[in-house]
N, C-alpha and C positions, 0 to 999 in steps of 0.2 A: 504494500500500500504506500502511496505517496502521502506526504504530510504537507498541508497548507498551513502557513503561519499568518496570523492577522496582527497588524500593528495595533498599538494601543488606541490610535485614532479611529479604528474600526470597531472598538468595543461596544459602542451604542447600537451597532447593527448586528452584532453577533451575541449580544447578551453577556459580554465579557469573556466569551470563549477565545482563547489565544491561539489554539492550533486544533487541527482536525485531521485524522488519518482517513484517507479516501481511496477506495479501490477503483482506479480509473486508468485507462490505457493512454489517454491524451489529455492535455490541459483543458480543452473544450469540454470533455466529459466530466472532468473534475469540477469545473466551474458550474456546469449544469446541476451537479449533485449538491454543491455548496449553496447555490441559489435556491434549490428546493428547501433546504434546511433554514437558510437565512435570506428570505426574499427581499428584505430591506437593503441588502448589499448591492442590488442591481444598479442603482444610480451611482454610488461611489465607485463601483467597478469600471464604469464607463470612462473614468479619468485616471485609471491606474494602469501601470505597466506590470508585467508579470516576470518575476525572476525565477528561473528553473535551474536548480543546481548552480547558482551563482551567476548565471548569464541572463541579462535583462532582454526581454522581448516586448515589442510594441503590439504584435499580433501573434499570440502564442497558441491559438486553438489546436493546431495540428502537431505541436511539439510532443513527442512521445515521453511517457513517464515510466520509471522503473519502480520497483518496490522500495527503493531507498531514496527516491527523488524528494527534494525539498522545494516547495513552491512558496514564494513570498509575493505579496501584493505591495507594490511600491508606487509612490507618486511619479507621474511622468515628468521628465525634465524637458522644458521647452527651451529651445535655443533663441537667441536674439541677435541683433546686429547693432553695430555702433554707428 
């Protein structure tokens, strides 16, 4: 099972749950399962990037997961210009 970790800023949407083990083959499957359990996360997820095993992805739905994968939800970093 992969484990998804929720930052403290997401606690209001997860009822204080900090992590959750999920049996999923890909990130998209994991997110569907997480949203079934925590539907309030839908809106915050729209502005988050996904880090899988330390690598940040803007569009991670098809990234494969292993039994030891760690998934973190992180704020997207926007670039600017000078």
